[in-house]
N, C-alpha and C positions, 0 to 999 in steps of 0.2 A: 429436279431440283434437290441440290445436295440440302439435310437441315441440320443443326446442330441447338443443341437444349441446353442450356445455361440457366444456372440456377444463382438468385442473386441471395445474398446470407449477410447477416450484420444483428444486432442487438439490435432492440427494440428501438426507435425515436431513430435512427440515424439517418432515416431518408432514404430507404433504399425504395420502398415507392413511386416517392418524387422524382428519383434519378429512374425509375424503369420508366413511367409514363412520359417525361419529357425525353428519352430520349426516342421511344417508341410514334409519339405522337407531333411532339416539337412545343406542350404547353405545359406551363412548372402550375403544378399543384399549391393554390393556397392555400386548401382547407384539409387537413389531414381526418381520416379514420384508421384506426390500427389495421390492419390486415392480418389475413387468415391464411390466404392463397389467392393468390392472382394468376394469371397465364396470359401472355401476348405471343403474337408473332407480329416479326419485320423481317419486311425483303429487304436486303441489302445486298451487296456487290465484295465478291469476296477475288480478289482474281483478277477482275474480268469477267467472272462469271456470276452467276445471279446463285442467293441459296439463299435460304429464309433462317432467321434465328428463331428459336422456340424460348420463351421468356418465361420463368418462375420465381413469380414473389414471393418472396416466405415471409411466418407472421419471424417478429424477432424475441418475441417472449416466452419466457422460458416454460410459457403452458400451452405451450406447441413443440419444444423440443424434440418430443419421441418423434414426431413426424418427419424428422430433418433427413433423416439415417434413409428413407425413402426418395426423399427428392434428392439425395446426394446420390444414390447407385442409379439414379435415372439421370444423372446430370453428366455431362460432358463435358463441359467449364464455369467456373466459376466466379462471382463477382461478389468478393469479401466487402461487405460496407462497415466504414466506421465514422465518429461523427469528432472532430477534429476542437471539439467544444467542451468534450466528454472522454478525458483518458480509459477510464474504465471499460469503454465498447472497444477503444484498442487493445485492450489487458482480451478480452473476450476474444479474438484473434485465435490466437494461441489454441483454444479448445476448439474453435471450429474447423481449426487446419487440420489438429489430429484426427476430427472425429471425420475430415473429408478423408484422411490417407488411411484411416481403419477402415471405413466403407468401401473405399474404393481399393483397398489392398494396396496401394503404390503410395510412395513418398508424394514422386511426383506426377503431377497431374494439372491441364489448363487453371491456372489462379492469378485473378487482377485484384490488386487490393487500392481499394480508391477511400481516401477521406475526404468527407463531406461538409459540406458547411461553411465553409470557410468565408458566404455571404456575413453569417454571423457575430466574425470579429470585426469584419470592415463595416458591416452598416452600423 
């Protein structure tokens, strides 16, 4: 079975863990505990073939920024999350993208940008 390593990156408090847990388990996290690092596996189907996503949910705080190079080195694709309620988290993406390009040694890498917390605006 094919495996894909996906790294979830973003500033602290943007909802990386809530998004990841909801995708993997279908449950919304009501309680938030800041993440240092969590690892998930989910079987999915791609082009009619089963495969496994290995998802690494990373810490968003600068305290753990030095660990990002290792996460990025091992990642095959990246989910970069920002909060639509906090413009600074969108600005932080530029630095993350530059770091991904530097560590991977390529300008083009599979990356999906997610604007999160839309429910905070409409609730």
